[in-house]
Backbone as a printed PyTorch tensor [residue, N CA C, xyz], in Angstrom:
tensor([[[ 30.6380, -61.5890, -12.0290],
         [ 31.2890, -60.9300, -10.9450],
         [ 32.0280, -59.6830, -11.4290]],

        [[ 32.6050, -59.7820, -12.6030],
         [ 33.2960, -58.6430, -13.1710],
         [ 32.3110, -57.4920, -13.4130]],

        [[ 31.1110, -57.8630, -13.8470],
         [ 30.1050, -56.8270, -14.0950],
         [ 29.7220, -56.1200, -12.7980]],

        [[ 29.5970, -56.8880, -11.7320],
         [ 29.2310, -56.3200, -10.4340],
         [ 30.3250, -55.3990,  -9.9220]],

        [[ 31.5730, -55.7970, -10.0760],
         [ 32.6920, -54.9780,  -9.6380],
         [ 32.7640, -53.6980, -10.4730]],

        [[ 32.4830, -53.7890, -11.7520],
         [ 32.5100, -52.6200, -12.6290],
         [ 31.3880, -51.6420, -12.2540]],

        [[ 30.2270, -52.1710, -11.9470],
         [ 29.0960, -51.3190, -11.5680],
         [ 29.3810, -50.6450, -10.2370]],

        [[ 29.9830, -51.3860,  -9.2820],
         [ 30.3160, -50.8290,  -7.9690],
         [ 31.3670, -49.7370,  -8.1180]],

        [[ 32.3600, -49.9650,  -8.9530],
         [ 33.4050, -48.9660,  -9.1600],
         [ 32.8220, -47.7170,  -9.8160]],

        [[ 31.9490, -47.9120, -10.7610],
         [ 31.3130, -46.7900, -11.4260],
         [ 30.4440, -45.9930, -10.4420]],

        [[ 29.7160, -46.6860,  -9.5790],
         [ 28.8790, -46.0200,  -8.5730],
         [ 29.7500, -45.2420,  -7.5890]],

        [[ 30.8710, -45.8050,  -7.1670],
         [ 31.7640, -45.1240,  -6.2310],
         [ 32.3450, -43.8690,  -6.8630]],

        [[ 32.7570, -43.9660,  -8.1190],
         [ 33.2940, -42.7920,  -8.7980],
         [ 32.2340, -41.6920,  -8.9390]],

        [[ 31.0300, -42.1210,  -9.2250],
         [ 29.9530, -41.1510,  -9.3950],
         [ 29.6430, -40.4360,  -8.0900]],

        [[ 29.6360, -41.1710,  -6.9960],
         [ 29.2930, -40.5880,  -5.7030],
         [ 30.4100, -39.7340,  -5.1150]],

        [[ 31.6350, -40.1740,  -5.2350],
         [ 32.7330, -39.5170,  -4.5310],
         [ 33.5760, -38.5760,  -5.3950]],

        [[ 33.4360, -38.6290,  -6.6820],
         [ 34.2200, -37.7680,  -7.5550],
         [ 33.4920, -36.4320,  -7.6940]],

        [[ 34.1490, -35.3090,  -7.4040],
         [ 33.4750, -34.0090,  -7.5130],
         [ 33.1390, -33.6980,  -8.9730]],

        [[ 31.9090, -33.2730,  -9.1630],
         [ 31.4700, -32.9520, -10.5200],
         [ 31.4740, -31.4370, -10.6880]],

        [[ 32.0330, -30.9980, -11.7640],
         [ 32.1900, -29.5730, -12.0060],
         [ 30.8270, -28.8880, -12.2090]],

        [[ 29.8770, -29.6010, -12.7430],
         [ 28.5740, -29.0030, -13.0270],
         [ 27.7550, -28.7530, -11.7690]],

        [[ 28.0110, -29.4580, -10.6860],
         [ 27.2040, -29.3340,  -9.4840],
         [ 27.7660, -28.3350,  -8.4750]],

        [[ 29.0560, -28.0910,  -8.5260],
         [ 29.6310, -27.1510,  -7.5620],
         [ 29.5960, -25.7350,  -8.1450]],

        [[ 29.3330, -24.7420,  -7.2560],
         [ 29.2600, -23.3500,  -7.6980],
         [ 30.1170, -22.4990,  -6.7790]],

        [[ 30.7200, -21.5100,  -7.3810],
         [ 31.5800, -20.6340,  -6.5950],
         [ 30.7190, -19.6470,  -5.8070]],

        [[ 31.3560, -18.9710,  -4.8670],
         [ 30.6230, -18.0160,  -4.0460],
         [ 30.1210, -16.8320,  -4.8840]],

        [[ 30.8650, -16.4510,  -5.9180],
         [ 30.4140, -15.3730,  -6.7910],
         [ 29.1400, -15.7660,  -7.5380]],

        [[ 29.1330, -17.0330,  -7.9990],
         [ 27.9450, -17.5150,  -8.7050],
         [ 26.7410, -17.5770,  -7.7670]],

        [[ 26.9670, -18.0130,  -6.5360],
         [ 25.8790, -18.0650,  -5.5520],
         [ 25.3680, -16.6600,  -5.2430]],

        [[ 26.2910, -15.7100,  -5.1130],
         [ 25.9100, -14.3250,  -4.8470],
         [ 25.0850, -13.7730,  -6.0140]],

        [[ 25.5140, -14.0760,  -7.2270],
         [ 24.7910, -13.6220,  -8.4170],
         [ 23.3940, -14.2420,  -8.4590]],

        [[ 23.3020, -15.5230,  -8.0880],
         [ 21.9940, -16.1790,  -8.0620],
         [ 21.0780, -15.5530,  -7.0120]],

        [[ 21.6140, -15.2240,  -5.8450],
         [ 20.8130, -14.5760,  -4.7980],
         [ 20.3160, -13.2060,  -5.2740]],

        [[ 21.1930, -12.4550,  -5.9190],
         [ 20.7950, -11.1420,  -6.4320],
         [ 19.7120, -11.2760,  -7.4950]],

        [[ 19.8340, -12.2960,  -8.3370],
         [ 18.8250, -12.5280,  -9.3660],
         [ 17.4780, -12.9030,  -8.7440]],

        [[ 17.5220, -13.7020,  -7.6870],
         [ 16.2910, -14.0790,  -6.9830],
         [ 15.6440, -12.8470,  -6.3600]],

        [[ 16.4380, -11.9900,  -5.7280],
         [ 15.9010, -10.7620,  -5.1300],
         [ 15.2940,  -9.8390,  -6.1980]],

        [[ 15.9740,  -9.7590,  -7.3470],
         [ 15.4530,  -8.9300,  -8.4360],
         [ 14.1150,  -9.4860,  -8.9420]],

        [[ 14.0210, -10.8050,  -9.0260],
         [ 12.7630, -11.4190,  -9.4560],
         [ 11.6500, -11.1740,  -8.4380]],

        [[ 11.9830, -11.2550,  -7.1510],
         [ 10.9900, -10.9800,  -6.1090],
         [ 10.5100,  -9.5310,  -6.2050]],

        [[ 11.4420,  -8.5960,  -6.3960],
         [ 11.1030,  -7.1790,  -6.5150],
         [ 10.2270,  -6.9450,  -7.7460]],

        [[ 10.5790,  -7.5920,  -8.8440],
         [  9.7990,  -7.4740, -10.0750],
         [  8.3820,  -8.0030,  -9.8720]],

        [[  8.2680,  -9.1060,  -9.1530],
         [  6.9500,  -9.6780,  -8.8790],
         [  6.1340,  -8.7310,  -7.9900]],

        [[  6.7990,  -8.1140,  -7.0100],
         [  6.1190,  -7.1680,  -6.1170],
         [  5.6220,  -5.9560,  -6.9150]],

        [[  6.4630,  -5.4500,  -7.8010],
         [  6.0870,  -4.3070,  -8.6310],
         [  4.9170,  -4.6740,  -9.5410]],

        [[  4.9520,  -5.8780, -10.1130],
         [  3.8550,  -6.3180, -10.9770],
         [  2.5500,  -6.3980, -10.2040]],

        [[  2.6180,  -6.8920,  -8.9770],
         [  1.4250,  -7.0010,  -8.1460],
         [  0.8840,  -5.6120,  -7.7980]],

        [[  1.7740,  -4.6850,  -7.4520],
         [  1.3500,  -3.3200,  -7.1520],
         [  0.7390,  -2.6600,  -8.3880]],

        [[  1.3040,  -2.9320,  -9.5340],
         [  0.7850,  -2.3690, -10.7790],
         [ -0.6210,  -2.8930, -11.0490]],

        [[ -0.8480,  -4.1950, -10.8330],
         [ -2.1910,  -4.7550, -11.0270],
         [ -3.1920,  -4.0970, -10.0870]],

        [[ -2.7810,  -3.8450,  -8.8400],
         [ -3.6670,  -3.1860,  -7.8790],
         [ -3.9810,  -1.7530,  -8.3280]],

        [[ -2.9640,  -1.0470,  -8.8040],
         [ -3.1760,   0.3200,  -9.2880],
         [ -4.0930,   0.3430, -10.5100]],

        [[ -3.9050,  -0.6040, -11.4170],
         [ -4.7580,  -0.6690, -12.6000],
         [ -6.2010,  -0.9560, -12.2040]],

        [[ -6.3950,  -1.8050, -11.1920],
         [ -7.7470,  -2.0960, -10.7120],
         [ -8.3790,  -0.8310, -10.1120]],

        [[ -7.5860,  -0.0730,  -9.3310],
         [ -8.0880,   1.1750,  -8.7500],
         [ -8.4350,   2.1930,  -9.8340]],

        [[ -7.5950,   2.2810, -10.8520],
         [ -7.8520,   3.2120, -11.9610],
         [ -9.1320,   2.8170, -12.6850]],

        [[ -9.3250,   1.5220, -12.9210],
         [-10.5530,   1.0670, -13.5780],
         [-11.7820,   1.4310, -12.7540]],

        [[-11.6890,   1.2590, -11.4320],
         [-12.8240,   1.6090, -10.5560],
         [-13.1010,   3.1120, -10.6180]],

        [[-12.0490,   3.9260, -10.6160],
         [-12.2320,   5.3780, -10.7170],
         [-12.8510,   5.7710, -12.0580]],

        [[-12.4090,   5.1310, -13.1270],
         [-12.9670,   5.4350, -14.4440],
         [-14.4370,   5.0330, -14.5140]],

        [[-14.8000,   3.8960, -13.9090],
         [-16.2050,   3.4910, -13.8780],
         [-17.0380,   4.5120, -13.1120]],

        [[-16.5190,   4.9860, -11.9870],
         [-17.2180,   6.0110, -11.2160],
         [-17.3780,   7.2940, -12.0040]],

        [[-16.3330,   7.6740, -12.7300],
         [-16.3920,   8.8900, -13.5430],
         [-17.4360,   8.7450, -14.6520]],

        [[-17.4830,   7.5750, -15.2830],
         [-18.4910,   7.3430, -16.3230],
         [-19.9010,   7.4410, -15.7470]],

        [[-20.0950,   6.8920, -14.5550],
         [-21.4160,   6.9570, -13.9130],
         [-21.7950,   8.4040, -13.6120]],

        [[-20.8310,   9.1980, -13.1290],
         [-21.1050,  10.6150, -12.8570],
         [-21.4390,  11.3720, -14.1500]],

        [[-20.7230,  11.0790, -15.2170],
         [-20.9940,  11.7420, -16.4880],
         [-22.3870,  11.3770, -17.0080]],

        [[-22.7760,  10.1190, -16.8390],
         [-24.1030,   9.6950, -17.2600],
         [-25.1730,  10.4070, -16.4350]],

        [[-24.9660,  10.4820, -15.1160],
         [-25.9210,  11.1930, -14.2600],
         [-26.0260,  12.6620, -14.6690]],

        [[-24.9030,  13.2780, -14.9490],
         [-24.9010,  14.6830, -15.3720],
         [-25.6580,  14.8540, -16.6830]],

        [[-25.4460,  13.9420, -17.6170],
         [-26.1510,  14.0160, -18.8900],
         [-27.6520,  13.8300, -18.6790]],

        [[-28.0520,  12.9160, -17.7840],
         [-29.4760,  12.7230, -17.4720],
         [-30.0800,  13.9960, -16.8930]],

        [[-29.3490,  14.6540, -16.0140],
         [-29.8360,  15.9040, -15.4190],
         [-29.9910,  16.9730, -16.4920]],

        [[-29.0080,  17.0810, -17.3870],
         [-29.0990,  18.0590, -18.4760],
         [-30.3190,  17.7780, -19.3560]],

        [[-30.5610,  16.4980, -19.6500],
         [-31.7040,  16.1240, -20.4810],
         [-33.0070,  16.5120, -19.7990]],

        [[-33.0950,  16.2450, -18.4980],
         [-34.2980,  16.6060, -17.7560],
         [-34.5130,  18.1190, -17.7420]],

        [[-33.4480,  18.8720, -17.5690],
         [-33.5690,  20.3310, -17.5360],
         [-33.9770,  20.8900, -18.8970]],

        [[-33.4760,  20.2920, -19.9720],
         [-33.8220,  20.7750, -21.3050],
         [-35.2700,  20.4250, -21.6570]],

        [[-35.7540,  19.2860, -21.1710],
         [-37.1100,  18.8580, -21.4850],
         [-38.1470,  19.6100, -20.6660]],

        [[-37.7730,  20.2090, -19.6190],
         [-38.6860,  20.9160, -18.7180],
         [-39.1620,  22.2100, -19.3860]],

        [[-40.4340,  22.5570, -19.1960],
         [-40.9280,  23.7830, -19.8210],
         [-40.2410,  25.0020, -19.2090]],

        [[-40.1580,  26.0240, -20.0220],
         [-39.5120,  27.2560, -19.5720],
         [-40.3170,  27.8670, -18.4270]],

        [[-39.6270,  28.5590, -17.5760],
         [-40.2940,  29.1960, -16.4420],
         [-41.2700,  30.2480, -16.9540]],

        [[-42.4070,  30.3120, -16.3080],
         [-43.4170,  31.2890, -16.7020],
         [-42.8660,  32.6880, -16.4520]],

        [[-43.1340,  33.5840, -17.3690],
         [-42.6320,  34.9430, -17.1490],
         [-43.3070,  35.5270, -15.9110]],

        [[-42.5860,  36.3820, -15.2580],
         [-43.1360,  36.9650, -14.0370],
         [-44.3730,  37.7880, -14.3780]],

        [[-45.2760,  37.7830, -13.4550],
         [-46.5480,  38.4860, -13.6790],
         [-46.3030,  39.9860, -13.7840]],

        [[-47.1380,  40.6110, -14.5560],
         [-47.0510,  42.0550, -14.6970],
         [-47.3880,  42.7060, -13.3520]],

        [[-46.7350,  43.7880, -13.0640],
         [-47.0640,  44.4550, -11.8060],
         [-48.5310,  44.8830, -11.8080]],

        [[-49.1350,  44.7320, -10.6730],
         [-50.5390,  45.1090, -10.5570],
         [-50.6500,  46.4300,  -9.8020]],

        [[-51.4790,  47.2390, -10.2950],
         [-51.7550,  48.4890,  -9.6040],
         [-52.9340,  48.2470,  -8.6700]],

        [[-52.7530,  48.5970,  -7.4270],
         [-53.8270,  48.4330,  -6.4480],
         [-54.0250,  49.7540,  -5.7280]],

        [[-55.2070,  49.9800,  -5.3470],
         [-55.5270,  51.2100,  -4.6230],
         [-55.7250,  50.8400,  -3.1630]],

        [[-54.9270,  51.4500,  -2.3180],
         [-55.0270,  51.2200,  -0.8810],
         [-55.5540,  52.4940,  -0.2440]],

        [[-56.4400,  52.3100,   0.6650],
         [-56.9300,  53.4830,   1.3800],
         [-56.3160,  53.5080,   2.7590]],

        [[-55.8270,  54.6210,   3.1130],
         [-55.2200,  54.8010,   4.4290],
         [-55.9840,  55.8620,   5.2200]],

        [[-57.2530,  55.9930,   4.9120],
         [-58.0670,  56.9940,   5.6080],
         [-58.0990,  56.6780,   7.0940]],

        [[-57.7950,  57.6360,   7.8750],
         [-57.8420,  57.5060,   9.3190],
         [-56.5760,  56.9190,   9.9140]],

        [[-55.6310,  56.4440,   9.0870],
         [-54.3870,  55.8960,   9.6020],
         [-53.3440,  56.9980,   9.6210]],

        [[-52.4940,  57.0020,  10.6420],
         [-51.4640,  58.0370,  10.6690],
         [-50.5220,  57.8520,   9.4820]],

        [[-50.1900,  58.9100,   8.8030],
         [-49.2950,  58.8270,   7.6570],
         [-48.5430,  60.1220,   7.5070]],

        [[-47.5460,  60.0920,   6.6730],
         [-46.7080,  61.2520,   6.4390],
         [-46.4880,  61.3350,   4.9360]],

        [[-46.5450,  62.4330,   4.3400],
         [-46.3140,  62.5920,   2.9190],
         [-47.6020,  62.7840,   2.1720]],

        [[-47.4950,  62.7820,   0.8150],
         [-48.6630,  63.0180,  -0.0210],
         [-49.5920,  61.8170,   0.0070]],

        [[-50.8500,  62.0940,  -0.0660],
         [-51.8450,  61.0310,  -0.0490],
         [-51.8760,  60.2970,  -1.3890]],

        [[-51.3870,  60.8760,  -2.4400],
         [-51.4190,  60.2410,  -3.7600],
         [-50.0670,  59.6310,  -4.1460]],

        [[-49.1560,  59.5220,  -3.1980],
         [-47.8160,  58.9790,  -3.5020],
         [-47.9290,  57.5030,  -3.8930]],

        [[-47.0710,  57.1100,  -4.8300],
         [-47.0750,  55.7090,  -5.2700],
         [-46.2510,  54.8820,  -4.2980]],

        [[-46.6350,  53.6380,  -4.1670],
         [-45.9770,  52.7150,  -3.2420],
         [-45.6250,  51.4490,  -4.0150]],

        [[-44.4420,  50.9510,  -3.8050],
         [-44.0460,  49.6790,  -4.4130],
         [-43.9910,  48.6320,  -3.3140]],

        [[-44.7210,  47.5580,  -3.4940],
         [-44.7720,  46.4740,  -2.5190],
         [-44.0430,  45.2820,  -3.1120]],

        [[-43.0220,  44.7940,  -2.4340],
         [-42.2220,  43.6640,  -2.9070],
         [-42.4690,  42.4810,  -1.9720]],

        [[-42.8370,  41.3740,  -2.5630],
         [-43.0410,  40.1740,  -1.7480],
         [-41.7780,  39.3280,  -1.8430]],

        [[-41.2780,  38.9400,  -0.7080],
         [-40.0460,  38.1250,  -0.6540],
         [-40.3290,  36.8650,   0.1560]],

        [[-39.9610,  35.7550,  -0.3550],
         [-40.1590,  34.4960,   0.3750],
         [-38.8550,  33.7400,   0.4560]],

        [[-38.6190,  33.1600,   1.5900],
         [-37.4360,  32.3160,   1.7930],
         [-37.9430,  30.9050,   2.0600]],

        [[-37.5860,  29.9830,   1.2100],
         [-38.1420,  28.6300,   1.2890],
         [-37.3740,  27.7130,   2.2340]],

        [[-36.6150,  28.2490,   3.1090],
         [-35.8640,  27.3670,   4.0210],
         [-36.6830,  26.9640,   5.1750]]])
């Protein structure tokens, strides 16, 4: 019976006696709230940083692909044979007998052919 009374007294003291370790002042609670907010902000910044790093990686991959395409184009252009030199001008004799004309009959004429591929 003594043991039971001792256990009951110990339980009552434990339940009803204020413990210094469990109670916190308002300053401590305020500090804890500020620390929680700082941790939330830090987590948000970390998440934004991961998103930015992912975007940067995607941009770098795109840039590498463009550089590879450019190098392929350069290789193709270098491997292609040089353009044929333009043909020598040809002298042709045109007769304008009977056609209305003005000037010397032996005057030279330059004929330029122009094409627009649109």
